[in-house]
PLY file of the C-alpha trace (Angstrom):
ply
format ascii 1.0
element vertex 198
property float x
property float y
property float z
element edge 197
property int vertex1
property int vertex2
end_header
-0.03 -0.01 -0.01
1.40 3.38 -0.97
1.21 6.73 0.69
-1.22 8.94 -1.25
1.54 11.36 -2.28
3.73 8.46 -3.50
0.89 7.10 -5.63
0.29 10.51 -7.15
3.98 11.16 -7.69
4.36 7.79 -9.45
2.02 8.93 -12.17
3.78 12.26 -12.49
7.23 10.74 -12.90
5.88 8.43 -15.63
4.66 11.44 -17.55
1.08 10.20 -17.37
-0.85 12.47 -15.02
-4.58 11.82 -14.61
-6.26 14.90 -13.19
-7.37 13.17 -10.00
-3.83 11.99 -9.34
-2.36 15.45 -9.83
-5.02 16.94 -7.55
-4.26 14.30 -4.93
-0.58 15.10 -5.09
-1.15 18.84 -4.71
-3.54 18.29 -1.84
-1.16 15.98 0.12
2.20 17.54 -0.75
1.33 21.19 -1.12
-1.68 21.50 1.21
-3.55 22.85 -1.81
-7.14 23.42 -0.60
-8.28 24.33 -4.12
-7.12 20.88 -5.28
-9.15 19.36 -2.45
-12.22 21.36 -3.52
-11.85 20.12 -7.10
-11.70 16.52 -5.87
-14.75 17.21 -3.71
-16.77 18.59 -6.61
-15.53 15.84 -8.95
-16.77 12.98 -6.77
-19.36 14.41 -4.39
-22.53 13.81 -6.45
-21.38 10.31 -7.47
-20.63 9.33 -3.90
-23.92 10.77 -2.60
-25.89 8.69 -5.05
-23.89 5.61 -4.08
-24.40 6.18 -0.34
-28.10 6.82 -0.88
-28.46 3.30 -2.30
-27.12 2.02 1.07
-28.91 4.16 3.64
-31.87 5.33 1.51
-31.83 8.91 2.67
-30.48 11.73 0.55
-29.93 14.10 3.44
-27.98 11.56 5.47
-26.06 10.47 2.37
-24.79 14.04 1.92
-23.76 14.11 5.59
-21.86 10.82 5.30
-19.97 11.95 2.17
-19.16 15.33 3.68
-17.75 13.63 6.80
-15.51 11.46 4.64
-14.20 14.46 2.75
-13.56 16.26 6.05
-11.45 13.27 7.20
-9.70 13.15 3.78
-8.52 16.72 4.22
-7.63 16.40 7.91
-5.67 13.20 7.30
-4.12 14.16 3.97
-0.57 13.78 5.33
-1.23 10.23 6.50
-3.34 8.81 3.63
-2.58 5.31 2.43
-4.08 4.54 -0.98
-3.33 1.35 -2.96
-5.57 2.14 -5.97
-7.29 5.22 -7.31
-8.73 8.01 -5.18
-12.18 7.12 -6.52
-11.90 3.57 -5.22
-10.54 4.86 -1.93
-13.41 7.28 -1.50
-16.01 4.68 -2.44
-14.71 2.23 0.12
-14.53 5.00 2.74
-18.17 6.15 2.26
-19.33 2.54 2.18
-17.66 1.85 5.51
-18.97 5.10 6.95
-22.50 4.20 5.75
-22.33 0.81 7.46
-21.10 2.43 10.68
-23.92 4.98 10.43
-26.58 2.29 10.02
-25.22 0.33 12.97
-25.19 3.40 15.19
-28.66 4.40 14.02
-30.03 1.03 15.03
-28.51 1.45 18.47
-29.68 5.06 18.76
-33.20 4.16 17.65
-33.43 1.35 20.18
-32.25 3.49 23.04
-34.43 6.43 21.93
-37.53 4.27 21.59
-37.02 2.76 25.02
-36.45 6.23 26.49
-39.49 7.72 24.80
-41.70 4.80 25.83
-40.55 5.27 29.40
-41.02 9.06 29.34
-44.42 8.89 27.64
-45.54 6.05 29.89
-47.00 3.56 27.45
-46.20 0.34 25.65
-45.89 0.13 21.85
-49.20 0.01 19.94
-50.18 1.17 16.46
-51.31 4.48 17.92
-48.27 4.94 20.08
-45.93 4.00 17.24
-47.55 6.77 15.20
-46.90 9.24 17.99
-43.29 8.07 18.18
-42.89 8.53 14.45
-44.35 12.05 14.64
-41.99 12.79 17.53
-38.98 11.58 15.59
-39.92 13.83 12.67
-40.36 16.74 15.06
-36.94 16.09 16.57
-35.39 16.08 13.09
-37.17 19.36 12.24
-35.78 20.99 15.39
-32.28 19.76 14.61
-32.50 21.22 11.10
-33.39 24.61 12.60
-30.18 24.70 14.63
-27.32 26.89 13.36
-25.25 24.95 10.78
-22.24 24.42 13.02
-24.39 23.49 16.03
-26.40 21.11 13.90
-23.25 19.41 12.56
-21.78 19.04 16.04
-25.06 17.60 17.37
-25.21 14.99 14.63
-21.61 14.02 15.10
-22.28 13.49 18.80
-25.75 11.93 18.87
-25.92 10.15 15.49
-22.28 9.31 14.74
-21.46 8.56 18.40
-18.36 10.73 18.54
-17.04 12.05 21.86
-16.59 15.79 22.38
-12.83 15.43 22.11
-13.13 13.59 18.82
-15.52 16.22 17.42
-13.14 19.00 18.51
-10.22 17.27 16.76
-12.17 16.56 13.61
-13.50 20.15 13.27
-10.32 21.79 14.63
-12.15 23.62 17.42
-11.86 23.58 21.22
-13.75 21.11 23.39
-15.26 24.11 25.13
-16.79 25.22 21.85
-18.26 21.76 21.28
-19.75 21.78 24.75
-21.26 25.19 24.26
-22.93 24.15 21.00
-24.22 20.93 22.50
-25.63 22.69 25.53
-27.52 25.19 23.36
-28.82 22.42 21.13
-30.05 20.34 24.02
-31.76 23.31 25.63
-33.51 24.03 22.33
-34.57 20.39 22.01
-35.96 20.25 25.57
-37.98 23.41 24.98
-39.43 22.12 21.69
-40.22 18.63 23.09
-42.04 19.77 26.22
-45.49 19.14 24.68
-44.51 15.52 23.99
-42.99 14.66 27.38
-45.24 14.03 30.43
-44.01 15.60 33.61
0 1
1 2
2 3
3 4
4 5
5 6
6 7
7 8
8 9
9 10
10 11
11 12
12 13
13 14
14 15
15 16
16 17
17 18
18 19
19 20
20 21
21 22
22 23
23 24
24 25
25 26
26 27
27 28
28 29
29 30
30 31
31 32
32 33
33 34
34 35
35 36
36 37
37 38
38 39
39 40
40 41
41 42
42 43
43 44
44 45
45 46
46 47
47 48
48 49
49 50
50 51
51 52
52 53
53 54
54 55
55 56
56 57
57 58
58 59
59 60
60 61
61 62
62 63
63 64
64 65
65 66
66 67
67 68
68 69
69 70
70 71
71 72
72 73
73 74
74 75
75 76
76 77
77 78
78 79
79 80
80 81
81 82
82 83
83 84
84 85
85 86
86 87
87 88
88 89
89 90
90 91
91 92
92 93
93 94
94 95
95 96
96 97
97 98
98 99
99 100
100 101
101 102
102 103
103 104
104 105
105 106
106 107
107 108
108 109
109 110
110 111
111 112
112 113
113 114
114 115
115 116
116 117
117 118
118 119
119 120
120 121
121 122
122 123
123 124
124 125
125 126
126 127
127 128
128 129
129 130
130 131
131 132
132 133
133 134
134 135
135 136
136 137
137 138
138 139
139 140
140 141
141 142
142 143
143 144
144 145
145 146
146 147
147 148
148 149
149 150
150 151
151 152
152 153
153 154
154 155
155 156
156 157
157 158
158 159
159 160
160 161
161 162
162 163
163 164
164 165
165 166
166 167
167 168
168 169
169 170
170 171
171 172
172 173
173 174
174 175
175 176
176 177
177 178
178 179
179 180
180 181
181 182
182 183
183 184
184 185
185 186
186 187
187 188
188 189
189 190
190 191
191 192
192 193
193 194
194 195
195 196
196 197
């Protein structure tokens, strides 16, 4: 397995330079953010469509692909790629999609148990409908959060990342993560009061 910069440089020294290989080289060796953006635009739509076939949700697919590109940029000095960047990205988003689905199953189970306990009833067709409406309302509230706060909340609650991991991934302080999470949770509690019995 080659370092990403070695793979890109190999094509350059041979005199055959596919655009994606040259962009990869510039991104890894020269910290060229414009090269990263070109790679992003070149593969983003393709990867979103691919991920959507796995998780069946366009919005979540975009989130998964965005997360993979964030990691690509943050880890550009340590990338190990044995084939093309396209193959590397496809495998990365596939793995991220599988992780997302696993975590979603765990989150849904815990959330359903919590909501059933809070709302004080056992599952029934009617209660399941209420739970579904509540889940939709929760998602609506999350979408109304400021972009950065929304992203941090999803990384924490849906992707299962710790505050320290979020801070490292987004290059911000843990204190900033805590502040955004506190505000998001306060907003959620306020919006969910009509659904939760005291």
